[in-house]
Structures are given as structure tokens and as C-alpha cells.
LUMPA-158886 format. One record per residue (C-alpha): residue number from 1; residue in one letter; x, y, z. Coordinates in nm, 3 decimals. Example, Ala and Ser with C-alpha at 12.3 -4.5 7.8 and 13.67 -1.06 7.14 Angstrom:
BEGIN
1  A  1.230  -0.450  0.780
2  S  1.367  -0.106  0.714
This chain:
BEGIN
1  M  -6.333  5.718  5.690
2  I  -6.462  5.387  5.518
3  D  -6.239  5.082  5.563
4  T  -6.154  4.969  5.221
5  G  -5.960  4.658  5.332
6  D  -5.630  4.787  5.176
7  D  -5.442  4.605  5.452
8  S  -5.631  4.267  5.415
9  I  -5.434  3.959  5.390
10  V  -5.694  3.790  5.185
11  K  -5.707  4.082  4.937
12  W  -5.336  4.086  4.886
13  L  -5.321  3.701  4.848
14  I  -5.579  3.713  4.578
15  I  -5.407  4.006  4.393
16  A  -5.054  3.844  4.430
17  G  -5.195  3.509  4.328
18  R  -5.371  3.659  4.028
19  Q  -5.068  3.868  3.913
20  S  -4.823  3.569  3.964
21  S  -5.055  3.334  3.772
22  Q  -5.074  3.581  3.479
23  H  -4.698  3.639  3.464
24  L  -4.632  3.263  3.492
25  G  -4.878  3.200  3.215
26  Q  -4.698  3.448  2.992
27  Q  -4.365  3.280  3.064
28  L  -4.503  2.933  3.002
29  A  -4.689  3.033  2.682
30  R  -4.333  3.058  2.520
31  I  -4.312  2.661  2.553
32  H  -4.673  2.619  2.461
33  V  -4.780  2.515  2.817
34  S  -5.050  2.701  3.009
35  A  -5.051  2.803  3.368
36  S  -5.322  2.556  3.430
37  Q  -5.117  2.263  3.271
38  Y  -4.758  2.295  3.396
39  F  -4.853  2.155  3.740
40  Y  -4.978  1.819  3.593
41  L  -4.665  1.790  3.386
42  L  -4.448  1.829  3.703
43  K  -4.658  1.586  3.911
44  I  -4.653  1.330  3.641
45  Q  -4.283  1.334  3.595
46  D  -4.212  1.345  3.969
47  N  -4.439  1.053  4.048
48  P  -4.397  0.763  3.815
49  G  -4.713  0.538  3.788
50  L  -4.939  0.821  3.893
51  T  -5.306  0.779  3.784
52  Q  -5.564  1.047  3.754
53  K  -5.734  0.909  4.070
54  N  -5.405  0.955  4.270
55  L  -5.371  1.298  4.142
56  I  -5.724  1.403  4.236
57  E  -5.689  1.263  4.585
58  A  -5.343  1.404  4.663
59  E  -5.409  1.755  4.525
60  F  -5.752  1.853  4.619
61  I  -5.847  1.903  4.247
62  N  -6.177  1.876  4.090
63  P  -6.203  1.551  3.906
64  S  -6.345  1.714  3.589
65  N  -6.055  1.971  3.585
66  V  -5.806  1.689  3.603
67  T  -5.976  1.487  3.326
68  R  -5.989  1.804  3.109
69  A  -5.629  1.896  3.170
70  I  -5.487  1.540  3.108
71  K  -5.696  1.517  2.778
72  Q  -5.544  1.857  2.669
73  L  -5.197  1.728  2.757
74  V  -5.254  1.397  2.566
75  D  -5.389  1.583  2.270
76  Q  -5.075  1.814  2.275
77  G  -4.853  1.504  2.273
78  L  -4.701  1.585  2.611
79  V  -4.861  1.293  2.818
80  D  -4.936  0.928  2.741
81  R  -5.180  0.698  2.921
82  R  -5.106  0.334  2.964
83  R  -5.311  0.056  3.139
84  S  -5.186  -0.002  3.491
85  I  -5.031  -0.341  3.557
86  K  -5.147  -0.313  3.922
87  D  -5.506  -0.215  3.843
88  K  -5.636  -0.296  3.500
89  R  -5.921  -0.029  3.544
90  A  -5.662  0.250  3.604
91  Q  -5.449  0.433  3.356
92  E  -5.106  0.544  3.456
93  L  -4.981  0.872  3.321
94  Q  -4.629  0.929  3.189
95  L  -4.468  1.220  2.996
96  T  -4.397  1.157  2.627
97  A  -4.055  1.247  2.493
98  E  -4.191  1.601  2.411
99  G  -4.329  1.629  2.770
100  Q  -3.978  1.530  2.913
101  K  -3.830  1.800  2.682
102  V  -4.041  2.076  2.827
103  Y  -4.014  1.955  3.185
104  P  -3.667  2.112  3.256
105  E  -3.798  2.436  3.077
106  I  -4.087  2.440  3.312
107  K  -3.859  2.402  3.616
108  A  -3.632  2.682  3.498
109  I  -3.930  2.919  3.455
110  L  -4.049  2.828  3.808
111  D  -3.689  2.865  3.956
112  Q  -3.678  3.211  3.803
113  E  -4.004  3.313  3.963
114  E  -3.891  3.179  4.303
115  A  -3.575  3.369  4.278
116  Q  -3.759  3.692  4.200
117  L  -3.996  3.645  4.486
118  N  -3.689  3.561  4.721
119  E  -3.509  3.875  4.596
120  V  -3.805  4.100  4.655
121  T  -3.871  3.952  4.997
122  K  -3.508  3.961  5.116
123  K  -3.473  4.336  5.021
124  Q  -3.766  4.418  5.242
125  F  -3.701  4.167  5.519
126  P  -3.342  4.033  5.520
127  D  -3.403  3.777  5.791
128  F  -3.725  3.649  5.639
129  D  -3.768  3.285  5.612
130  T  -3.946  3.174  5.301
131  E  -4.001  2.827  5.444
132  H  -4.223  2.972  5.694
133  L  -4.419  3.167  5.428
134  V  -4.471  2.838  5.233
135  R  -4.611  2.649  5.540
136  V  -4.842  2.941  5.624
137  L  -4.975  2.940  5.258
138  Q  -5.010  2.564  5.273
139  S  -5.214  2.587  5.591
140  F  -5.424  2.866  5.456
141  A  -5.489  2.672  5.130
142  R  -5.606  2.372  5.324
143  L  -5.800  2.581  5.581
144  H  -6.134  2.521  5.409
145  G  -6.050  2.181  5.259
146  D  -6.166  2.094  4.916
147  T  -6.406  2.381  4.820
148  E  -6.505  2.199  4.500
149  K  -6.706  1.930  4.681
């Protein structure tokens, strides 16, 4: 019999990631935020004074993707840029009033997704430690470094 890779970890990571992203995108669309935008709103709110450069360096994101996403969020009225007091060449990012309004809604959607994942996992593996899974996935994500460079 031909091995189709049905038990491949990589295969199921890709499928789970794609399905999760699509479902998350549907939930976020209700508040007019895309699955590729929510992350930036969370990072900006949680890290006062964050610049695009800081974001790129900390999160292994392609610079052009960050620039495009931030421009979209500015155009949507969710993010403001302001000249940094520390470095006049840099622009710090902050959420607008509208961005601050959707922030808790994003968190609620993500909390619901986490709760569903935990429920499914605990049903199959009652003693499963989700913190271990997060650490494994973080290690896997960093295994090949920044693949965009």
C-alpha cells in the first residue's frame, strides 16, 4: 500500500492551521477585521510605543507585510501613527478610539477559539497540558527561522 502521509504531523498542522484561520476569519469579519489584521491590533495595544521596526524584529514578519497591514489599519481608522519622541525617524503605533473598541471583541473571539480547542483536547486527552502544546508549536514555528529572508 502507498503511504499517503495520513498520520503526518506536518500535514495535520497545515490542515488545522488553515481550518482554524478560516474559521477565525469568519468570526473576525463580523467586526470588520481580517485574520491577517487582528494580530497587529493586539500587539499595538499590548505594547505601547511599538514601532513597525520593533514589530518586524520581534515577530519574524516580512517588512512589506507589516507595512501593508498597518496601512490598511490606518485607512480603516483603527490605528494611528505618531512620530516617536525617542527617534524622530520612527513612527510609534497606537490604536484609535475605534481600534480600542474592537480590541476586547477580538480578545473575546480568540478566548472562544481557545476554549473550543481546550474542550476538544481535554475530551480526548483529559491530562493533556496545553502549555506543552504551545511550547512545541512555538519551537516548530522557529525551527527554520524567518523563512521570508
